[in-house]
N, CA, C, O and CB atoms as a CASP TS submission, in Angstrom:
PFRMAT TS
TARGET T0000
AUTHOR 0000-0000-0000
METHOD Language model
MODEL 1
PARENT N/A
ATOM      1  N   MET     1      22.934  17.254  -2.337  1.00  0.00           N
ATOM      2  CA  MET     1      22.367  16.460  -1.268  1.00  0.00           C
ATOM      3  C   MET     1      20.871  16.291  -1.514  1.00  0.00           C
ATOM      4  O   MET     1      20.174  17.246  -1.858  1.00  0.00           O
ATOM      5  CB  MET     1      22.633  17.114   0.110  1.00  0.00           C
ATOM      6  N   ALA     2      20.401  15.093  -1.339  1.00  0.00           N
ATOM      7  CA  ALA     2      18.994  14.782  -1.584  1.00  0.00           C
ATOM      8  C   ALA     2      18.174  15.019  -0.321  1.00  0.00           C
ATOM      9  O   ALA     2      18.641  14.821   0.801  1.00  0.00           O
ATOM     10  CB  ALA     2      18.833  13.326  -2.063  1.00  0.00           C
ATOM     11  N   ARG     3      16.964  15.440  -0.541  1.00  0.00           N
ATOM     12  CA  ARG     3      16.003  15.531   0.557  1.00  0.00           C
ATOM     13  C   ARG     3      14.934  14.492   0.272  1.00  0.00           C
ATOM     14  O   ARG     3      14.319  14.502  -0.794  1.00  0.00           O
ATOM     15  CB  ARG     3      15.385  16.987   0.696  1.00  0.00           C
ATOM     16  N   THR     4      14.714  13.609   1.208  1.00  0.00           N
ATOM     17  CA  THR     4      13.737  12.543   1.021  1.00  0.00           C
ATOM     18  C   THR     4      12.706  12.606   2.140  1.00  0.00           C
ATOM     19  O   THR     4      13.000  12.989   3.272  1.00  0.00           O
ATOM     20  CB  THR     4      14.428  11.155   0.986  1.00  0.00           C
ATOM     21  N   ARG     5      11.483  12.214   1.776  1.00  0.00           N
ATOM     22  CA  ARG     5      10.395  12.137   2.755  1.00  0.00           C
ATOM     23  C   ARG     5       9.465  11.005   2.345  1.00  0.00           C
ATOM     24  O   ARG     5       9.304  10.713   1.160  1.00  0.00           O
ATOM     25  CB  ARG     5       9.615  13.496   2.857  1.00  0.00           C
ATOM     26  N   VAL     6       8.865  10.382   3.328  1.00  0.00           N
ATOM     27  CA  VAL     6       7.839   9.379   3.050  1.00  0.00           C
ATOM     28  C   VAL     6       6.614   9.707   3.898  1.00  0.00           C
ATOM     29  O   VAL     6       6.705   9.983   5.094  1.00  0.00           O
ATOM     30  CB  VAL     6       8.362   7.927   3.347  1.00  0.00           C
ATOM     31  N   TYR     7       5.468   9.666   3.228  1.00  0.00           N
ATOM     32  CA  TYR     7       4.181   9.899   3.883  1.00  0.00           C
ATOM     33  C   TYR     7       3.382   8.614   3.818  1.00  0.00           C
ATOM     34  O   TYR     7       3.314   7.966   2.774  1.00  0.00           O
ATOM     35  CB  TYR     7       3.401  11.080   3.220  1.00  0.00           C
ATOM     36  N   ARG     8       2.775   8.249   4.939  1.00  0.00           N
ATOM     37  CA  ARG     8       1.893   7.084   4.975  1.00  0.00           C
ATOM     38  C   ARG     8       0.519   7.584   5.411  1.00  0.00           C
ATOM     39  O   ARG     8       0.349   8.146   6.492  1.00  0.00           O
ATOM     40  CB  ARG     8       2.441   5.957   5.950  1.00  0.00           C
ATOM     41  N   ASN     9      -0.456   7.358   4.527  1.00  0.00           N
ATOM     42  CA  ASN     9      -1.811   7.846   4.777  1.00  0.00           C
ATOM     43  C   ASN     9      -1.829   9.344   5.073  1.00  0.00           C
ATOM     44  O   ASN     9      -2.585   9.808   5.927  1.00  0.00           O
ATOM     45  CB  ASN     9      -2.436   7.082   5.937  1.00  0.00           C
ATOM     46  N   GLY    10      -0.991  10.094   4.359  1.00  0.00           N
ATOM     47  CA  GLY    10      -0.962  11.544   4.480  1.00  0.00           C
ATOM     48  C   GLY    10      -0.175  12.097   5.650  1.00  0.00           C
ATOM     49  O   GLY    10      -0.144  13.312   5.848  1.00  0.00           O
ATOM     50  N   VAL    11       0.464  11.237   6.432  1.00  0.00           N
ATOM     51  CA  VAL    11       1.211  11.669   7.605  1.00  0.00           C
ATOM     52  C   VAL    11       2.703  11.423   7.366  1.00  0.00           C
ATOM     53  O   VAL    11       3.099  10.334   6.951  1.00  0.00           O
ATOM     54  CB  VAL    11       0.721  10.924   8.884  1.00  0.00           C
ATOM     55  N   LEU    12       3.520  12.436   7.629  1.00  0.00           N
ATOM     56  CA  LEU    12       4.969  12.291   7.475  1.00  0.00           C
ATOM     57  C   LEU    12       5.472  11.207   8.413  1.00  0.00           C
ATOM     58  O   LEU    12       5.273  11.276   9.626  1.00  0.00           O
ATOM     59  CB  LEU    12       5.695  13.631   7.753  1.00  0.00           C
ATOM     60  N   GLU    13       6.128  10.201   7.837  1.00  0.00           N
ATOM     61  CA  GLU    13       6.618   9.081   8.633  1.00  0.00           C
ATOM     62  C   GLU    13       8.129   9.112   8.808  1.00  0.00           C
ATOM     63  O   GLU    13       8.635   8.782   9.880  1.00  0.00           O
ATOM     64  CB  GLU    13       6.208   7.777   7.997  1.00  0.00           C
ATOM     65  N   ALA    14       8.855   9.505   7.766  1.00  0.00           N
ATOM     66  CA  ALA    14      10.315   9.532   7.835  1.00  0.00           C
ATOM     67  C   ALA    14      10.825  10.567   6.853  1.00  0.00           C
ATOM     68  O   ALA    14      10.160  10.899   5.872  1.00  0.00           O
ATOM     69  CB  ALA    14      10.926   8.132   7.532  1.00  0.00           C
ATOM     70  N   GLU    15      12.026  11.077   7.134  1.00  0.00           N
ATOM     71  CA  GLU    15      12.642  12.005   6.201  1.00  0.00           C
ATOM     72  C   GLU    15      14.155  11.883   6.268  1.00  0.00           C
ATOM     73  O   GLU    15      14.726  11.370   7.231  1.00  0.00           O
ATOM     74  CB  GLU    15      12.203  13.444   6.497  1.00  0.00           C
ATOM     75  N   ASN    16      14.782  12.375   5.208  1.00  0.00           N
ATOM     76  CA  ASN    16      16.239  12.372   5.066  1.00  0.00           C
ATOM     77  C   ASN    16      16.856  10.976   5.146  1.00  0.00           C
ATOM     78  O   ASN    16      17.928  10.789   5.722  1.00  0.00           O
ATOM     79  CB  ASN    16      16.849  13.244   6.127  1.00  0.00           C
ATOM     80  N   PHE    17      16.167  10.008   4.564  1.00  0.00           N
ATOM     81  CA  PHE    17      16.697   8.647   4.480  1.00  0.00           C
ATOM     82  C   PHE    17      17.416   8.498   3.136  1.00  0.00           C
ATOM     83  O   PHE    17      17.183   9.302   2.233  1.00  0.00           O
ATOM     84  CB  PHE    17      15.551   7.575   4.634  1.00  0.00           C
ATOM     85  N   PRO    18      18.281   7.495   2.981  1.00  0.00           N
ATOM     86  CA  PRO    18      19.007   7.306   1.721  1.00  0.00           C
ATOM     87  C   PRO    18      18.070   6.951   0.566  1.00  0.00           C
ATOM     88  O   PRO    18      17.055   6.283   0.763  1.00  0.00           O
ATOM     89  CB  PRO    18      20.061   6.214   1.882  1.00  0.00           C
ATOM     90  N   VAL    19      18.415   7.397  -0.624  1.00  0.00           N
ATOM     91  CA  VAL    19      17.626   7.090  -1.820  1.00  0.00           C
ATOM     92  C   VAL    19      17.496   5.582  -2.004  1.00  0.00           C
ATOM     93  O   VAL    19      16.502   5.113  -2.558  1.00  0.00           O
ATOM     94  CB  VAL    19      18.267   7.724  -3.068  1.00  0.00           C
ATOM     95  N   ALA    20      18.472   4.828  -1.552  1.00  0.00           N
ATOM     96  CA  ALA    20      18.443   3.370  -1.687  1.00  0.00           C
ATOM     97  C   ALA    20      17.279   2.723  -0.937  1.00  0.00           C
ATOM     98  O   ALA    20      16.970   1.557  -1.181  1.00  0.00           O
ATOM     99  CB  ALA    20      19.744   2.787  -1.192  1.00  0.00           C
ATOM    100  N   LYS    21      16.629   3.453  -0.033  1.00  0.00           N
ATOM    101  CA  LYS    21      15.492   2.898   0.709  1.00  0.00           C
ATOM    102  C   LYS    21      14.147   3.234   0.075  1.00  0.00           C
ATOM    103  O   LYS    21      13.111   2.776   0.558  1.00  0.00           O
ATOM    104  CB  LYS    21      15.514   3.403   2.130  1.00  0.00           C
ATOM    105  N   VAL    22      14.142   4.024  -0.997  1.00  0.00           N
ATOM    106  CA  VAL    22      12.892   4.441  -1.632  1.00  0.00           C
ATOM    107  C   VAL    22      12.036   3.244  -2.022  1.00  0.00           C
ATOM    108  O   VAL    22      10.839   3.229  -1.738  1.00  0.00           O
ATOM    109  CB  VAL    22      13.183   5.292  -2.862  1.00  0.00           C
ATOM    110  N   SER    23      12.618   2.250  -2.660  1.00  0.00           N
ATOM    111  CA  SER    23      11.838   1.094  -3.112  1.00  0.00           C
ATOM    112  C   SER    23      11.259   0.309  -1.941  1.00  0.00           C
ATOM    113  O   SER    23      10.207  -0.314  -2.085  1.00  0.00           O
ATOM    114  CB  SER    23      12.703   0.177  -3.970  1.00  0.00           C
ATOM    115  N   ASP    24      11.917   0.324  -0.788  1.00  0.00           N
ATOM    116  CA  ASP    24      11.378  -0.350   0.395  1.00  0.00           C
ATOM    117  C   ASP    24      10.055   0.296   0.816  1.00  0.00           C
ATOM    118  O   ASP    24       9.090  -0.399   1.132  1.00  0.00           O
ATOM    119  CB  ASP    24      12.396  -0.302   1.562  1.00  0.00           C
ATOM    120  N   TYR    25      10.021   1.611   0.816  1.00  0.00           N
ATOM    121  CA  TYR    25       8.800   2.325   1.190  1.00  0.00           C
ATOM    122  C   TYR    25       7.713   2.163   0.127  1.00  0.00           C
ATOM    123  O   TYR    25       6.532   2.062   0.457  1.00  0.00           O
ATOM    124  CB  TYR    25       9.101   3.812   1.410  1.00  0.00           C
ATOM    125  N   LEU    26       8.108   2.140  -1.136  1.00  0.00           N
ATOM    126  CA  LEU    26       7.117   2.043  -2.205  1.00  0.00           C
ATOM    127  C   LEU    26       6.432   0.689  -2.274  1.00  0.00           C
ATOM    128  O   LEU    26       5.438   0.538  -2.984  1.00  0.00           O
ATOM    129  CB  LEU    26       7.764   2.334  -3.520  1.00  0.00           C
ATOM    130  N   ALA    27       6.939  -0.289  -1.555  1.00  0.00           N
ATOM    131  CA  ALA    27       6.299  -1.604  -1.514  1.00  0.00           C
ATOM    132  C   ALA    27       4.913  -1.520  -0.861  1.00  0.00           C
ATOM    133  O   ALA    27       4.057  -2.370  -1.105  1.00  0.00           O
ATOM    134  CB  ALA    27       7.187  -2.606  -0.750  1.00  0.00           C
ATOM    135  N   ASP    28       4.701  -0.501  -0.040  1.00  0.00           N
ATOM    136  CA  ASP    28       3.408  -0.304   0.629  1.00  0.00           C
ATOM    137  C   ASP    28       2.581   0.692  -0.183  1.00  0.00           C
ATOM    138  O   ASP    28       3.002   1.839  -0.337  1.00  0.00           O
ATOM    139  CB  ASP    28       3.603   0.203   2.102  1.00  0.00           C
ATOM    140  N   PRO    29       1.419   0.294  -0.706  1.00  0.00           N
ATOM    141  CA  PRO    29       0.619   1.201  -1.534  1.00  0.00           C
ATOM    142  C   PRO    29       0.049   2.400  -0.777  1.00  0.00           C
ATOM    143  O   PRO    29      -0.455   3.334  -1.401  1.00  0.00           O
ATOM    144  CB  PRO    29      -0.506   0.438  -2.155  1.00  0.00           C
ATOM    145  N   ALA    30       0.119   2.392   0.546  1.00  0.00           N
ATOM    146  CA  ALA    30      -0.394   3.516   1.334  1.00  0.00           C
ATOM    147  C   ALA    30       0.635   4.636   1.487  1.00  0.00           C
ATOM    148  O   ALA    30       0.373   5.629   2.167  1.00  0.00           O
ATOM    149  CB  ALA    30      -0.826   3.030   2.706  1.00  0.00           C
ATOM    150  N   THR    31       1.797   4.481   0.861  1.00  0.00           N
ATOM    151  CA  THR    31       2.851   5.483   1.026  1.00  0.00           C
ATOM    152  C   THR    31       3.045   6.314  -0.233  1.00  0.00           C
ATOM    153  O   THR    31       2.782   5.880  -1.355  1.00  0.00           O
ATOM    154  CB  THR    31       4.160   4.810   1.403  1.00  0.00           C
ATOM    155  N   VAL    32       3.512   7.514   0.006  1.00  0.00           N
ATOM    156  CA  VAL    32       3.959   8.417  -1.054  1.00  0.00           C
ATOM    157  C   VAL    32       5.380   8.821  -0.678  1.00  0.00           C
ATOM    158  O   VAL    32       5.627   9.281   0.437  1.00  0.00           O
ATOM    159  CB  VAL    32       2.998   9.688  -1.217  1.00  0.00           C
ATOM    160  N   VAL    33       6.303   8.648  -1.603  1.00  0.00           N
ATOM    161  CA  VAL    33       7.693   8.989  -1.349  1.00  0.00           C
ATOM    162  C   VAL    33       8.048  10.220  -2.164  1.00  0.00           C
ATOM    163  O   VAL    33       7.732  10.314  -3.351  1.00  0.00           O
ATOM    164  CB  VAL    33       8.636   7.804  -1.690  1.00  0.00           C
ATOM    165  N   TRP    34       8.704  11.153  -1.511  1.00  0.00           N
ATOM    166  CA  TRP    34       9.149  12.373  -2.164  1.00  0.00           C
ATOM    167  C   TRP    34      10.657  12.480  -1.994  1.00  0.00           C
ATOM    168  O   TRP    34      11.181  12.291  -0.897  1.00  0.00           O
ATOM    169  CB  TRP    34       8.425  13.627  -1.583  1.00  0.00           C
ATOM    170  N   PHE    35      11.343  12.780  -3.075  1.00  0.00           N
ATOM    171  CA  PHE    35      12.751  13.123  -2.947  1.00  0.00           C
ATOM    172  C   PHE    35      13.089  14.144  -4.006  1.00  0.00           C
ATOM    173  O   PHE    35      12.589  14.095  -5.130  1.00  0.00           O
ATOM    174  CB  PHE    35      13.655  11.872  -3.072  1.00  0.00           C
ATOM    175  N   ASP    36      13.949  15.071  -3.625  1.00  0.00           N
ATOM    176  CA  ASP    36      14.367  16.080  -4.587  1.00  0.00           C
ATOM    177  C   ASP    36      15.869  16.321  -4.468  1.00  0.00           C
ATOM    178  O   ASP    36      16.482  16.116  -3.420  1.00  0.00           O
ATOM    179  CB  ASP    36      13.588  17.394  -4.375  1.00  0.00           C
ATOM    180  N   PHE    37      16.415  16.753  -5.561  1.00  0.00           N
ATOM    181  CA  PHE    37      17.835  17.040  -5.652  1.00  0.00           C
ATOM    182  C   PHE    37      17.999  18.443  -6.215  1.00  0.00           C
ATOM    183  O   PHE    37      17.256  18.841  -7.113  1.00  0.00           O
ATOM    184  CB  PHE    37      18.573  15.987  -6.533  1.00  0.00           C
ATOM    185  N   CYS    38      18.939  19.178  -5.711  1.00  0.00           N
ATOM    186  CA  CYS    38      19.323  20.453  -6.314  1.00  0.00           C
ATOM    187  C   CYS    38      20.627  20.216  -7.047  1.00  0.00           C
ATOM    188  O   CYS    38      21.640  19.866  -6.442  1.00  0.00           O
ATOM    189  CB  CYS    38      19.464  21.599  -5.238  1.00  0.00           C
ATOM    190  N   GLU    39      20.593  20.408  -8.345  1.00  0.00           N
ATOM    191  CA  GLU    39      21.760  20.195  -9.199  1.00  0.00           C
ATOM    192  C   GLU    39      22.359  18.798  -8.999  1.00  0.00           C
ATOM    193  O   GLU    39      23.497  18.672  -8.547  1.00  0.00           O
ATOM    194  CB  GLU    39      22.818  21.263  -8.917  1.00  0.00           C
ATOM    195  N   PRO    40      21.600  17.755  -9.334  1.00  0.00           N
ATOM    196  CA  PRO    40      22.088  16.388  -9.122  1.00  0.00           C
ATOM    197  C   PRO    40      23.285  16.047  -9.998  1.00  0.00           C
ATOM    198  O   PRO    40      23.393  16.500 -11.137  1.00  0.00           O
ATOM    199  CB  PRO    40      20.978  15.398  -9.384  1.00  0.00           C
ATOM    200  N   SER    41      24.164  15.251  -9.450  1.00  0.00           N
ATOM    201  CA  SER    41      25.323  14.766 -10.199  1.00  0.00           C
ATOM    202  C   SER    41      24.907  13.551 -11.029  1.00  0.00           C
ATOM    203  O   SER    41      23.794  13.042 -10.889  1.00  0.00           O
ATOM    204  CB  SER    41      26.503  14.405  -9.237  1.00  0.00           C
ATOM    205  N   ALA    42      25.794  13.105 -11.873  1.00  0.00           N
ATOM    206  CA  ALA    42      25.532  11.898 -12.665  1.00  0.00           C
ATOM    207  C   ALA    42      25.323  10.694 -11.742  1.00  0.00           C
ATOM    208  O   ALA    42      24.491   9.832 -12.026  1.00  0.00           O
ATOM    209  CB  ALA    42      26.701  11.625 -13.650  1.00  0.00           C
ATOM    210  N   ALA    43      26.069  10.634 -10.647  1.00  0.00           N
ATOM    211  CA  ALA    43      25.921   9.536  -9.688  1.00  0.00           C
ATOM    212  C   ALA    43      24.552   9.591  -9.001  1.00  0.00           C
ATOM    213  O   ALA    43      23.936   8.553  -8.756  1.00  0.00           O
ATOM    214  CB  ALA    43      27.047   9.590  -8.635  1.00  0.00           C
ATOM    215  N   ASP    44      24.081  10.800  -8.691  1.00  0.00           N
ATOM    216  CA  ASP    44      22.743  10.947  -8.096  1.00  0.00           C
ATOM    217  C   ASP    44      21.675  10.425  -9.049  1.00  0.00           C
ATOM    218  O   ASP    44      20.784   9.680  -8.642  1.00  0.00           O
ATOM    219  CB  ASP    44      22.460  12.427  -7.740  1.00  0.00           C
ATOM    220  N   LEU    45      21.764  10.811 -10.305  1.00  0.00           N
ATOM    221  CA  LEU    45      20.782  10.381 -11.295  1.00  0.00           C
ATOM    222  C   LEU    45      20.833   8.876 -11.514  1.00  0.00           C
ATOM    223  O   LEU    45      19.800   8.239 -11.720  1.00  0.00           O
ATOM    224  CB  LEU    45      21.011  11.105 -12.614  1.00  0.00           C
ATOM    225  N   GLU    46      22.018   8.317 -11.470  1.00  0.00           N
ATOM    226  CA  GLU    46      22.154   6.868 -11.626  1.00  0.00           C
ATOM    227  C   GLU    46      21.510   6.137 -10.444  1.00  0.00           C
ATOM    228  O   GLU    46      20.873   5.100 -10.628  1.00  0.00           O
ATOM    229  CB  GLU    46      23.643   6.475 -11.750  1.00  0.00           C
ATOM    230  N   SER    47      21.675   6.676  -9.235  1.00  0.00           N
ATOM    231  CA  SER    47      21.068   6.024  -8.068  1.00  0.00           C
ATOM    232  C   SER    47      19.541   6.074  -8.150  1.00  0.00           C
ATOM    233  O   SER    47      18.870   5.115  -7.770  1.00  0.00           O
ATOM    234  CB  SER    47      21.552   6.694  -6.763  1.00  0.00           C
ATOM    235  N   ILE    48      18.994   7.180  -8.642  1.00  0.00           N
ATOM    236  CA  ILE    48      17.543   7.287  -8.827  1.00  0.00           C
ATOM    237  C   ILE    48      17.080   6.293  -9.879  1.00  0.00           C
ATOM    238  O   ILE    48      16.087   5.591  -9.688  1.00  0.00           O
ATOM    239  CB  ILE    48      17.143   8.726  -9.232  1.00  0.00           C
ATOM    240  N   ARG    49      17.803   6.237 -10.988  1.00  0.00           N
ATOM    241  CA  ARG    49      17.445   5.338 -12.083  1.00  0.00           C
ATOM    242  C   ARG    49      17.414   3.890 -11.600  1.00  0.00           C
ATOM    243  O   ARG    49      16.471   3.151 -11.879  1.00  0.00           O
ATOM    244  CB  ARG    49      18.435   5.490 -13.253  1.00  0.00           C
ATOM    245  N   GLU    50      18.446   3.500 -10.879  1.00  0.00           N
ATOM    246  CA  GLU    50      18.513   2.121 -10.379  1.00  0.00           C
ATOM    247  C   GLU    50      17.405   1.838  -9.369  1.00  0.00           C
ATOM    248  O   GLU    50      16.753   0.795  -9.434  1.00  0.00           O
ATOM    249  CB  GLU    50      19.881   1.853  -9.740  1.00  0.00           C
ATOM    250  N   GLU    51      17.196   2.745  -8.455  1.00  0.00           N
ATOM    251  CA  GLU    51      16.219   2.515  -7.382  1.00  0.00           C
ATOM    252  C   GLU    51      14.796   2.432  -7.916  1.00  0.00           C
ATOM    253  O   GLU    51      13.997   1.636  -7.424  1.00  0.00           O
ATOM    254  CB  GLU    51      16.310   3.623  -6.339  1.00  0.00           C
ATOM    255  N   LEU    52      14.470   3.244  -8.917  1.00  0.00           N
ATOM    256  CA  LEU    52      13.115   3.243  -9.456  1.00  0.00           C
ATOM    257  C   LEU    52      12.954   2.346 -10.674  1.00  0.00           C
ATOM    258  O   LEU    52      11.847   2.200 -11.193  1.00  0.00           O
ATOM    259  CB  LEU    52      12.714   4.638  -9.812  1.00  0.00           C
ATOM    260  N   GLY    53      14.042   1.746 -11.135  1.00  0.00           N
ATOM    261  CA  GLY    53      13.971   0.845 -12.279  1.00  0.00           C
ATOM    262  C   GLY    53      13.671   1.563 -13.586  1.00  0.00           C
ATOM    263  O   GLY    53      13.006   1.010 -14.462  1.00  0.00           O
ATOM    264  N   LEU    54      14.156   2.783 -13.721  1.00  0.00           N
ATOM    265  CA  LEU    54      13.925   3.553 -14.938  1.00  0.00           C
ATOM    266  C   LEU    54      14.889   3.120 -16.037  1.00  0.00           C
ATOM    267  O   LEU    54      16.030   2.746 -15.762  1.00  0.00           O
ATOM    268  CB  LEU    54      14.073   5.058 -14.662  1.00  0.00           C
ATOM    269  N   HIS    55      14.429   3.171 -17.262  1.00  0.00           N
ATOM    270  CA  HIS    55      15.289   2.858 -18.395  1.00  0.00           C
ATOM    271  C   HIS    55      16.289   3.996 -18.569  1.00  0.00           C
ATOM    272  O   HIS    55      15.936   5.165 -18.413  1.00  0.00           O
ATOM    273  CB  HIS    55      14.454   2.638 -19.697  1.00  0.00           C
ATOM    274  N   GLU    56      17.519   3.661 -18.887  1.00  0.00           N
ATOM    275  CA  GLU    56      18.563   4.686 -19.001  1.00  0.00           C
ATOM    276  C   GLU    56      18.241   5.732 -20.061  1.00  0.00           C
ATOM    277  O   GLU    56      18.631   6.890 -19.914  1.00  0.00           O
ATOM    278  CB  GLU    56      19.895   4.036 -19.320  1.00  0.00           C
ATOM    279  N   LEU    57      17.538   5.352 -21.126  1.00  0.00           N
ATOM    280  CA  LEU    57      17.187   6.337 -22.147  1.00  0.00           C
ATOM    281  C   LEU    57      16.110   7.306 -21.660  1.00  0.00           C
ATOM    282  O   LEU    57      16.055   8.447 -22.119  1.00  0.00           O
ATOM    283  CB  LEU    57      16.714   5.633 -23.410  1.00  0.00           C
ATOM    284  N   ALA    58      15.271   6.871 -20.751  1.00  0.00           N
ATOM    285  CA  ALA    58      14.265   7.772 -20.184  1.00  0.00           C
ATOM    286  C   ALA    58      14.944   8.884 -19.393  1.00  0.00           C
ATOM    287  O   ALA    58      14.549  10.047 -19.473  1.00  0.00           O
ATOM    288  CB  ALA    58      13.279   6.994 -19.283  1.00  0.00           C
ATOM    289  N   VAL    59      15.958   8.518 -18.639  1.00  0.00           N
ATOM    290  CA  VAL    59      16.700   9.521 -17.867  1.00  0.00           C
ATOM    291  C   VAL    59      17.471  10.431 -18.812  1.00  0.00           C
ATOM    292  O   VAL    59      17.493  11.647 -18.628  1.00  0.00           O
ATOM    293  CB  VAL    59      17.666   8.843 -16.861  1.00  0.00           C
ATOM    294  N   GLU    60      18.093   9.854 -19.807  1.00  0.00           N
ATOM    295  CA  GLU    60      18.850  10.644 -20.780  1.00  0.00           C
ATOM    296  C   GLU    60      17.935  11.639 -21.495  1.00  0.00           C
ATOM    297  O   GLU    60      18.297  12.803 -21.665  1.00  0.00           O
ATOM    298  CB  GLU    60      19.540   9.719 -21.807  1.00  0.00           C
ATOM    299  N   ASP    61      16.761  11.189 -21.910  1.00  0.00           N
ATOM    300  CA  ASP    61      15.822  12.081 -22.601  1.00  0.00           C
ATOM    301  C   ASP    61      15.337  13.201 -21.684  1.00  0.00           C
ATOM    302  O   ASP    61      15.110  14.319 -22.146  1.00  0.00           O
ATOM    303  CB  ASP    61      14.624  11.286 -23.128  1.00  0.00           C
ATOM    304  N   ALA    62      15.178  12.921 -20.417  1.00  0.00           N
ATOM    305  CA  ALA    62      14.743  13.952 -19.474  1.00  0.00           C
ATOM    306  C   ALA    62      15.811  15.024 -19.297  1.00  0.00           C
ATOM    307  O   ALA    62      15.494  16.181 -19.021  1.00  0.00           O
ATOM    308  CB  ALA    62      14.402  13.327 -18.121  1.00  0.00           C
ATOM    309  N   LEU    63      17.058  14.645 -19.453  1.00  0.00           N
ATOM    310  CA  LEU    63      18.155  15.599 -19.267  1.00  0.00           C
ATOM    311  C   LEU    63      18.433  16.425 -20.510  1.00  0.00           C
ATOM    312  O   LEU    63      18.955  17.535 -20.405  1.00  0.00           O
ATOM    313  CB  LEU    63      19.410  14.869 -18.862  1.00  0.00           C
ATOM    314  N   GLU    64      18.102  15.918 -21.665  1.00  0.00           N
ATOM    315  CA  GLU    64      18.374  16.609 -22.920  1.00  0.00           C
ATOM    316  C   GLU    64      17.249  17.600 -23.208  1.00  0.00           C
ATOM    317  O   GLU    64      16.345  17.313 -23.993  1.00  0.00           O
ATOM    318  CB  GLU    64      18.529  15.596 -24.087  1.00  0.00           C
ATOM    319  N   VAL    65      17.311  18.754 -22.574  1.00  0.00           N
ATOM    320  CA  VAL    65      16.229  19.728 -22.712  1.00  0.00           C
ATOM    321  C   VAL    65      16.206  20.388 -24.084  1.00  0.00           C
ATOM    322  O   VAL    65      15.188  20.961 -24.471  1.00  0.00           O
ATOM    323  CB  VAL    65      16.353  20.788 -21.646  1.00  0.00           C
ATOM    324  N   HIS    66      17.290  20.322 -24.814  1.00  0.00           N
ATOM    325  CA  HIS    66      17.347  20.986 -26.116  1.00  0.00           C
ATOM    326  C   HIS    66      17.141  20.014 -27.279  1.00  0.00           C
ATOM    327  O   HIS    66      17.301  20.385 -28.442  1.00  0.00           O
ATOM    328  CB  HIS    66      18.679  21.694 -26.275  1.00  0.00           C
ATOM    329  N   GLU    67      16.791  18.794 -26.962  1.00  0.00           N
ATOM    330  CA  GLU    67      16.594  17.801 -28.015  1.00  0.00           C
ATOM    331  C   GLU    67      15.253  18.025 -28.687  1.00  0.00           C
ATOM    332  O   GLU    67      14.233  18.192 -28.019  1.00  0.00           O
ATOM    333  CB  GLU    67      16.682  16.370 -27.449  1.00  0.00           C
ATOM    334  N   ARG    68      15.260  18.027 -29.988  1.00  0.00           N
ATOM    335  CA  ARG    68      14.020  18.221 -30.748  1.00  0.00           C
ATOM    336  C   ARG    68      13.270  16.898 -30.860  1.00  0.00           C
ATOM    337  O   ARG    68      13.887  15.833 -30.854  1.00  0.00           O
ATOM    338  CB  ARG    68      14.320  18.797 -32.161  1.00  0.00           C
ATOM    339  N   PRO    69      11.951  16.958 -30.962  1.00  0.00           N
ATOM    340  CA  PRO    69      11.171  15.728 -31.164  1.00  0.00           C
ATOM    341  C   PRO    69      11.606  15.036 -32.440  1.00  0.00           C
ATOM    342  O   PRO    69      11.993  15.695 -33.405  1.00  0.00           O
ATOM    343  CB  PRO    69       9.660  16.034 -31.214  1.00  0.00           C
ATOM    344  N   LYS    70      11.548  13.721 -32.454  1.00  0.00           N
ATOM    345  CA  LYS    70      11.992  12.984 -33.640  1.00  0.00           C
ATOM    346  C   LYS    70      11.077  11.787 -33.864  1.00  0.00           C
ATOM    347  O   LYS    70      10.365  11.333 -32.968  1.00  0.00           O
ATOM    348  CB  LYS    70      13.469  12.522 -33.490  1.00  0.00           C
ATOM    349  N   LEU    71      11.128  11.306 -35.075  1.00  0.00           N
ATOM    350  CA  LEU    71      10.379  10.120 -35.447  1.00  0.00           C
ATOM    351  C   LEU    71      11.359   9.122 -36.015  1.00  0.00           C
ATOM    352  O   LEU    71      12.077   9.426 -36.967  1.00  0.00           O
ATOM    353  CB  LEU    71       9.248  10.447 -36.465  1.00  0.00           C
ATOM    354  N   ASP    72      11.396   7.951 -35.449  1.00  0.00           N
ATOM    355  CA  ASP    72      12.301   6.905 -35.932  1.00  0.00           C
ATOM    356  C   ASP    72      11.524   5.925 -36.780  1.00  0.00           C
ATOM    357  O   ASP    72      12.095   4.961 -37.290  1.00  0.00           O
ATOM    358  CB  ASP    72      12.994   6.174 -34.758  1.00  0.00           C
TER
END
């Protein structure tokens, strides 16, 4: 289960909203959005990736903690 919070000008404005609303809050530059997951599932990570517009390889690289640095 995700815990989400949004702060506007340093004041807590909302919490425990769906991850799908993160981008709505980020449209305002005065906001800071926080969300955390404990042991996220693949579906949780996919929802974060989609909502924040992250490249799928960036998420994959973040999960591969045992991957050695490489040069292509």
